C-alpha positions as CSV (number, residue, x, y, z in Angstrom):
1,M,51.7,25.3,-10.2
2,Y,51.2,27.6,-13.1
3,C,53.9,30.2,-13.5
4,E,51.3,33.4,-14.2
5,K,54.6,35.0,-16.3
6,C,55.5,32.7,-18.3
7,G,52.9,29.8,-17.8
8,H,55.3,27.1,-17.2
9,K,53.7,24.4,-15.3
10,N,56.1,24.1,-11.5
11,D,55.8,21.6,-8.4
12,A,52.7,22.7,-5.7
13,D,55.6,24.0,-3.4
14,A,58.5,25.7,-5.7
15,K,58.7,29.4,-4.5
16,F,60.3,30.1,-7.8
17,C,59.7,29.5,-11.8
18,K,61.6,26.7,-13.9
19,M,61.9,28.4,-16.4
20,C,62.5,32.3,-15.6
21,G,62.9,32.6,-12.1
22,A,59.8,34.0,-11.2
23,D,58.7,34.3,-6.7
24,L,55.3,31.7,-7.0
25,N,54.6,32.7,-3.7
26,H,52.2,35.3,-4.4
27,I,50.4,32.5,-5.4
28,L,51.1,29.6,-2.6
29,S,50.2,31.9,-0.4
30,K,45.9,32.1,-2.3
31,F,46.0,28.2,-1.5
32,P,45.8,26.4,1.7
33,K,48.1,24.2,2.4
34,T,48.5,20.1,1.6
35,M,46.9,18.0,4.8
36,T,50.2,16.0,5.8
37,T,50.1,12.7,5.4
38,S,50.5,12.1,8.9
39,N,47.6,14.0,9.8
40,K,46.0,12.0,7.2
41,L,46.6,8.6,8.2
42,L,45.4,9.8,12.0
43,I,41.6,11.2,10.3
44,V,41.7,7.7,8.6
45,I,42.4,5.6,12.5
46,V,40.0,8.2,14.0
47,I,37.4,7.1,11.2
48,L,38.4,3.8,11.9
49,L,38.1,3.9,15.6
50,V,33.6,4.8,15.3
51,L,33.0,2.9,12.8
52,G,34.6,0.2,14.5
53,I,32.4,1.0,17.9
54,G,29.1,1.5,15.9
55,I,29.3,-1.8,14.8
56,S,30.3,-3.1,18.4
57,V,27.6,-1.1,20.2
58,G,25.0,-2.7,17.6
59,M,26.2,-6.5,17.5
60,L,25.8,-5.6,21.3
61,L,22.3,-4.4,21.0
62,T,20.7,-7.1,19.2
63,N,17.5,-9.1,19.9
64,K,18.6,-12.3,18.6
65,A,15.6,-14.7,17.8
66,P,15.1,-18.1,19.8
67,T,17.2,-20.0,18.3
68,T,16.1,-22.9,16.3
69,N,17.2,-26.5,15.1
70,N,19.0,-27.0,11.8
71,T,17.6,-30.8,11.6
72,T,14.9,-32.4,13.4
73,N,14.2,-36.4,13.7
74,I,10.8,-37.0,11.9
75,T,8.1,-39.7,11.6
76,T,5.9,-39.3,8.9
77,G,4.3,-41.9,6.4
78,N,5.0,-39.6,4.3
79,D,8.5,-38.9,4.3
80,I,9.1,-35.7,5.2
81,T,12.4,-34.7,5.4
82,P,13.7,-32.7,8.5
83,A,13.0,-28.7,7.5
84,T,16.3,-27.0,7.3
85,T,16.3,-23.5,9.1
86,T,18.4,-20.0,9.0
87,P,17.3,-17.5,11.9
88,S,17.7,-14.0,10.6
89,H,19.1,-11.2,12.7
90,D,18.7,-8.1,10.4
91,H,18.3,-4.4,12.2
92,T,17.5,-2.4,9.7
93,S,13.9,-0.2,10.4
94,G,10.6,-1.8,8.6
95,P,10.0,-5.1,8.6
96,K,12.7,-7.9,9.5
97,L,13.0,-11.3,8.1
98,I,13.6,-13.6,11.3
99,D,13.6,-16.7,10.0
100,S,13.3,-18.5,6.5
101,G,14.0,-22.9,5.7
102,S,13.2,-25.4,3.1
103,M,11.6,-28.5,3.1
104,S,10.4,-31.5,1.4
105,G,7.9,-34.6,1.6
106,S,7.2,-37.8,-0.4
107,N,3.8,-37.5,-0.8
108,A,1.7,-33.8,-1.1
109,K,-1.3,-32.9,1.1
110,Y,-3.6,-32.8,-2.2
111,Q,-2.0,-35.8,-2.9
112,D,0.8,-34.7,-6.7
113,G,3.7,-36.6,-5.1
114,P,6.6,-35.4,-4.4
115,F,6.9,-31.2,-2.8
116,T,9.8,-28.9,-1.7
117,Y,7.9,-25.6,0.3
118,Q,10.0,-22.7,1.3
119,W,9.7,-19.8,3.3
120,E,10.1,-16.3,4.4
121,T,9.1,-15.0,7.4
122,Y,9.0,-11.0,8.4
123,K,8.2,-9.4,11.7
124,I,6.1,-6.2,10.9
125,G,5.4,-4.6,14.5
126,E,5.7,-6.4,17.3
127,E,1.9,-8.6,17.6
128,N,1.9,-9.0,14.1
129,Y,4.4,-11.6,11.5
130,V,4.2,-12.7,7.8
131,M,5.5,-15.8,6.2
132,Y,6.6,-16.1,2.2
133,G,6.3,-19.7,0.9
134,T,6.3,-21.9,-1.9
135,Y,4.8,-24.7,-2.5
136,V,5.6,-26.4,-5.6
137,T,4.6,-30.4,-6.8
138,S,5.2,-32.3,-9.9
139,S,1.5,-30.6,-11.4
140,K,1.6,-26.2,-9.4
141,T,3.6,-24.0,-7.4
142,V,1.7,-22.7,-5.3
143,K,2.5,-18.9,-3.8
144,Q,1.4,-18.0,-0.7
145,T,1.6,-15.1,2.3
146,V,0.7,-15.9,5.2
147,T,0.3,-13.5,7.8
148,L,-0.1,-13.8,12.4
149,K,-2.2,-11.6,13.7
150,K,-2.5,-11.6,17.4
151,Y,-6.1,-11.5,18.5
152,G,-7.6,-9.7,21.7
153,S,-5.7,-10.9,24.4
154,Q,-5.3,-14.6,23.7
155,F,-6.3,-15.1,20.0
156,V,-4.4,-15.7,17.6
157,E,-5.5,-14.7,13.6
158,I,-4.0,-16.7,11.2
159,T,-4.9,-16.1,6.9
160,A,-3.6,-17.8,4.0
161,E,-3.5,-16.5,0.4
162,P,-4.1,-19.1,-1.2
163,K,-4.3,-21.9,0.0
164,S,-1.5,-24.7,-0.6
165,S,-3.9,-26.1,-3.1
166,G,-3.3,-22.6,-5.5
167,K,-7.4,-21.7,-4.6
168,S,-9.7,-19.5,-2.6
169,S,-8.2,-18.4,0.3
170,W,-8.3,-19.5,4.3
171,R,-8.4,-17.8,7.5
172,T,-9.0,-19.3,11.6
173,V,-8.6,-17.9,15.1
174,T,-7.3,-20.2,18.0
175,S,-6.5,-19.6,20.6
176,L,-2.5,-19.3,21.6
177,L,-2.1,-21.8,24.1
178,G,-0.7,-20.4,27.1
179,H,1.8,-17.9,25.1
180,S,1.6,-14.6,25.9
181,T,2.9,-13.0,22.9
182,V,2.6,-14.2,18.9
183,D,6.9,-14.4,18.7
184,E,6.1,-17.4,21.7
185,Y,3.2,-18.4,19.2
186,Y,5.1,-18.4,16.1
187,W,8.7,-20.4,17.4
188,E,7.0,-22.4,19.8
189,I,3.0,-24.0,17.8
190,F,2.8,-22.3,14.6
191,R,7.3,-22.6,13.1
192,P,6.5,-27.0,14.8
193,N,4.0,-27.8,11.8
194,R,5.8,-26.6,9.1
195,D,8.5,-28.6,9.7
196,M,6.2,-31.9,10.3
197,G,3.2,-30.6,7.0
198,G,4.3,-27.7,5.3
199,P,2.6,-24.8,3.2
200,V,-0.4,-24.1,5.7
201,S,-4.6,-25.2,4.6
């Protein structure tokens, strides 16, 4: 706080100027009193409590995707390494990442030798899933987008663009095989097939 008479800088709570002795009380009355340390501490505690309660409630309301094993015992002629999976519980609005994983094998679908396949699956709506996959062999890398959508009451439409060969696209409409939702079909039928064979088509 500066003295209006001599311009000397004084402490914020000074009542008189240290230099000229002028009365500073009228200057203090123009400004609101500063918040005490205890009031600041109380506000911080309240904010932290509200955040803690919000996070706890959010965790209680989350919908967990079906659990999947991180390892699967598989024996095939192609020496396929079991897929590893990381289910996700992203609860922001819009597409939700529900599954990601990777696998490898000694012989690719098109006889290209060793391969790896990595994917991430997003839930777009109740009956609409999109899987983004990367299929890598010694001769090529294919970025693949696979969609699963409910088709009528007992079917699911599956499209893959492009095929794992890297050419054209692939589409089929198939039975939900006794499941009532695309979610059940994904975890019980579609997803285990990635453990066994890698990319779609």
